[in-house]
N, C-alpha and C positions, 0 to 999 in steps of 0.2 A: 690595300684592300681591293682596289680596282682590278689588280692583276689576278688576285684569288678569284674574284667574281668571274673574270673572263675565262679562267681555267675551268670552273664549274659550268659556265655557260657553254663552252665548247663541248664538254663531256655530255651535257644534257642534249645538245643539238645533234651530236654524232650518234647518240643512243637512239635517235628517231629511226634509223635504218634497221637496227636489230629488233626494235619493238615491232616495226612493220613486218619483218620477216617472221617473228614469232606469231604474230596475229594471223599471218597467211597460213603457216603450218598448222596452227591451232584450228583454223576453220576447215582446212582440207582434211586433216586427220582428227576430226571431231569424235570418232569412235575409238581413238587410241586411249590407253589407260591414262587417267588424269595424273597419276604419279609422274609419268613422262612429261606431261605438259608443265607440271610444276618445275621440273628440271630445266625446261626451256626458259621459264621466267628467271631461273637462277643465272642463266647466261646474260640476261639483261642486267641483273644486279652486278655481275662481274664487270660489265662494260662501264657501269656507273662508278665503281669504286677503284678502278685501275687507271690512274692518270697517264701511265706510260704503257703502251702495248707494242708488241713486236710488229715489224713491217713485213708485209707479204705481197707477192704479186697476185695472190688469190683474193686479196681483200676487195670487197665490193663497196667499202665505204668511200664515197667520192673524195672526202677531205677529212684528214685526221685532226686538223686545227682550222676551223672556219674563220676564227678571229684571232689574229696574232696579238700577243701582249704589246708588241711594238706599235700597235695602232694608236696608242695613247700619245706617242711622240712623232708619228709619221707626218711628213709634209702633206701627203695626200692619203688620208685614211681609206682603206679598202678591205674587203673580205674575200676569202676564197672558198666558195661552196663546193667546188669540184664540178659544178654545172655551168658551162660557159654562158648559157642564156641568162641564168640568174646573175652571174658576175657582171655581164655587160649591162644589165638592167639596174642592178642595185648600186654598183660602185660609182657610177657618175653622180648619182643622187647623194651618196655619202661624201664624195669628194667636194661636191658643190656646197653642201650645207654644213659640213663638219671639218673643213680644212682650217688650219691655224690662220687667224686674221679675219675669219668670216664668222658671222653669227649663224645660229641654227637655221635662220630663215634664208641664209645664203647671201646676205648683204655684208659688205665690208664693215669691219669694226676697228678703225684705226687706233682708238685709244684702249682697246681691250688688252688685258694682261694675262688672259687664260685661254687655253686651247679648248674649243667647243667639244672636242672628243673627250677630253678629260672631265669636263663638266657633266656630259651625258653619262660617262662611265661611273662617275661618283654618285650621281643621283640613282642610277640603276642599281649600284651595289648597296646603297642605303635601303632601297625598296626591297631588294633581295633579302637582306639581313632582317628587315622588319617582317617579311613574310615567314621566314624561318622561325622568328621569335613567336609569331602567332601560332604556327603549327606545333612547336614544342610546348608552348603554354597550354594549348588545347589538349595535347597528349598527357601532359602532367596533370592537368585539371581533371580529365576523365579518369585517370588512374586513381587519383586521390578520392574522387567521388565514389568510384566502385569499391575502393578499399573501405570507405566509411560504411557503405551499404552492407558489406559482408563481415563487418567487424564482429557482429553478434551472430554466430553460427554454431551448429552442433555437429560434431564429428560422427559420421555414419560408419565408415571403416577406412582404414588406410588414409589416403589423402582426399577422401570424398566427404563433403560437408553439406548439411541441410541449412537453408537460410530462409527466414520468413519474408525478407524485404526484397526478394528478387522474383521475377516472373518467368524466367527462362534459365535453363542450365548453361553453364559456360566454364571454360578453363581460365583461371586468373593467376597471374604471377609469372616471374621470369626465372628466378633462381630455384625457388621451391614452389612450383605451381600446384594449385589445388583445383579439384573439380567441385563446383558449387551447384547444388540442385535445389529447386524451389521446394519448400515444405509442402507435404500433402501430394507429392507427385505420384501419378498412377504407377503402381509397382510393375505392371506389364510393360510399360514404356521405359521404366527406369533402367533396366539392364541394357536395352538398346542404346540409350543415351550414354550410359557409362562406357559401353564398348566403343562408341564413337569418340568420346573425349579422351579415352585412354589411347586410342589410335593416334590422336593429335599429339599426345605426349611422347609416344614412341617415335613419331616422325619428327619431333622437335619443332612442330609448327608454331608453337608459342614464341620461339626464338625467331624463326624466319619471318613471321608476320610483323614482329617488332622491328626487325632490320628493314623490312620493306617500307614500313611507315616512316622510319628514320630517313631512308633515302628519298621518300616522297616529300618529306619536310625540307630537305635540302634542294631538291629539284622541283619545287612546287610550281615553278613558272612553265614547266613542260607539260602541256595538256595531255599528251599521249601517256605520260606516266600515271596520271590519275586514272585513265582507262585501264592501264596495266595493273594498278593496285587493286582495282575492283575485280578484274578478271582473275588475278592471282588469288584473291580471297575466295572467290567462288571455286577455283580449281583445287585449292587445298581442302575445302569442305567436301567436294565430290570425290577427291582422292581417298579421303577417310571413309566416305560412304561406300566406295567400291571395296575397300579393304575389309570393311565389316560385313557387307552383305554377300560377298562372293561365296561364303560357306553356308548361307542361310537358305532355307526352303521357302516356298511361296508364301505360306502363312506368316512366317517370321518376318519376311520382307514387308508384308502388309502392315504388321504391327510397327515396324520401323518407320514406314511412311506415315502412319497415323501419328507417331511421336513427332515427326518433323512438322506436320501440319499444326498440331496442338502447341508445339513449343515455338512456332514462328512468331516473330515480333511484329505487332501491328505498326509500331512506331519506334524508331531507334536512332541512335547517333552512330557515327563511324568511330570505332574505338581502335586504338593502336595495339593494345595488349590482349584483351580477352578474346577467346574463340567461342562464340555462342553457338549452341547447337542448331538453332533455326535462324541464323543471322542473315545469310544471303542466299539468293537463288533457290528458294524453297520449291517453287513450282517445277523447275527443271530437275531439281534433285529428286523429287517424288517420282517423276516420270522415269528417271534413270534407275532408281531403286527398284521400281516395279517391273521394268523391262530389262533388267541387267542381264547381259550375256558376256561371257568371257571373250575379250577381243581376239580377233584372228591374228595369227602369227605374222602375216604379211603387213598388217596395219602397224603392229609393234615395230617390225623391221624398218618400214618406211619412216616412221617417226624417229627412230634412233638415227638412221642415216641423215634425215633432215636436220636433226639436232647437231650432228657432227658437222654438217655443211654450214650451219649457222655459226658454229664456233670458229670454223676455219675462215669463213668469209667476212664475219662481222665482229669477231673479237680480235681482229688484226687491223692495222692501219695500212694505207697504201704506201708504197715505197716513195722515197723523197722525190725521185725523178718524175713520178706521176703527178706531182703538184704543179709542174710547169705547164702553163697554158699552151695551147696549140700555136706553134711557131708560124703557121700559115694563116692564122686568124687576121681579119681585117681590123684589128684594134691595137692599141698600145697599152701595155700593162707595166706598172712600176712595182718592183718587188723591193721592199726596203723598210726602214723604220728608224729607230734612234741612231743607228750607225750610218744612215744615209742610204740612197738608192744603190742597189747592188747589181741590178740588171734591167734592161729594157727589152722586152720580147715583142717584136713587131712582125708585120707581114714580110714577104720576101723582098719587097722593094721599099726604099726610103720614102717614096711618094705616099705610101700608105700612111706612114707615121705623120708626115707633114699635113696630109689631108685631115687626119684626126685632130692635130694641134690647131689647124685653122678653124675647125668647128668648135673646139674647146676654148681657145683663147683668141678670138677674132681681133681683139684690141691690140695684139702684139704683131699683127701683120699689116703690111702696107703703110708703115710709118715713113715719115719724111727722113731720108738718109742723107740729105744734102750736107749736114754737118756731123755725120756719123751716128752711131748708136751708143747709148750708155746702158750698161748692165749693172744693176745694183744687186749685191750679194749680201745676204744676212743669214744668221743662224738661229734656229729655235732650240737646238740641243747640240751637244758635242758631235762634230762630224756629220751634222745634218744641215745641208745647205739649201737655201731657197733663193730664187732669183726673180727680179722684176726688170722690165725693159722700157726704155723711153728714148725718143729721138733726141740727138744732141741739140737740135734747133729748138724743140719744144722745151727742153730742160733749161736752156739759156734764157728763153723768153720768160719762163715762170720764175726763174731765179731773180731776174731783173725786176719783175713786177712785185715779188714778195720780199725783196731785199734779202734773199738767201734763206728764208725760212721755208723749208721744203716739206710742208705738210701734205703736198700732193702725192708724195711717195708712199704715204701710209696706205693708200688704197690700191697699190699695185698688187695684182693677183700673182700669187707665188707659183713658180714652176721649178722643177728640178734642174740641176746643172745639165743633165743629159738632154732634157727637153729644150732648154735654152739653146744648147748647141745646135739642135735640129732646127729651131726657129731661125737662128742666125744663118745657118746654111742656106735657108730659103732666100735670103737677101743677096747671096752671092757677092759678098764684100770681104775684103781682107781683114786680118786681125788688127792691122794698124788703124782701121776705121772704127774699131770697137773699143770702148773704154770701160774697164772693169773697176767698179767703185765699191769698196767695203762699206757696209751700211748697218747701223743698229736700228732694227725695226722697233718702234715704240711698243707694239703690242706683245713683244717677246720679252720674257723674264730672264732669258739666257744672257749671261755676261760674258762677252767674247774677250777673254784676257789675252789671247794670242794676238788679236788685232791691235790691242792697245799697248802691249809691251814690246812687240816687234812688228811694227806696221810694214816695213820693207819686206821682211820675211813672209808676212802674211800675203802681201801682194804677189810675191813670187810663187807662193803656194796656189793662189788663184790662177795665175798664168799657167801653171802646170796642169791644173784641173781642166782648164778650158782649151789650152793649146798644146799640152804635152811638153812644155818647156821646163 
């Protein structure tokens, strides 16, 4: 469940960029036909429903996967936003508070048996599912409520019905949609309303609005998508207005505008299915109807080109190589997860890495090396190794004082094998002065069968990992 949530969370977060692009084009090309604007919103929908997209060097998405599913088992959880400043600000906080063996507050939890990142992901996924349940329940409830209101209605002609219990006309239904009109509606306004609602049906807006609400229910945690849904609803209404009024004369447009005002709802709820005639943006729609002019060709052309640009740049993911951080950055970044660290990208000099580690793990530097160093190695998952460091002298003194019960090791802050090798290199001592000790960390639920069934082979494996032997 957590991995499914992370997948949808990534898709919702990366959709931010295409939403911002559509909002920018919509604002700059506000005189373009609204039918084209609706097509731009369709690009946002495509981004939200496609879990896998092609990679392109033209992509302007900073990161195609901000949160890796492997973060649940990572020794040092981190995200990759594609923006270096955000990475360097957020990742240290995540690593400090959500690393295995540490509580959400950042304090060591020696007796813990759960990974804080897994706890956070589980709680977040439960909240996400609860939010979806509320949205879908609301949608179903509103559908059943409207269905009950129009249960008693009289057929006027074709799929047009009069109903006494409604105050405004709307399209209702998915498979066999009907146009419902309030009984006693002014006949002068009726034809304008019917023309508008029929335009909705020809454009299949009753389908697209339902799909849009369905996506909003899944991505309810993304604030920009609430804005997008509202603007999309307004744009499909104005697109129908433009389609109906472009052949009307001035007097007919005035009657159409009067119908909009008289049918506008004083108070209403947000519905997933119906398309009410005066549902949204009545004031702007009236102005647009009365001042309608055929859009200039150059506006149409610019909007089309902008839409193609959005599709090329925001419906694609960056190529894999673009996910690598700047090799010249003055930071150290670990890329890895359940399969262990795969790369360490540092500055041009090793001193940059050591300087970072000194700041990050000050307790592991300047230890008493008179009796060598002891490196404790444990696992939180298969092929995922963590290390802790202690001076041989301190280890012997604690062992004598506690009669061999080494609870002091529970609080060792975990580092990766690569980081530990860098820390050891700063002491400038030989491998004969470093003792590698396999250890079962109490807060880990991972059972290291390899270490228990073949201890000598496991020690040789550790020697190879650290010393290449």
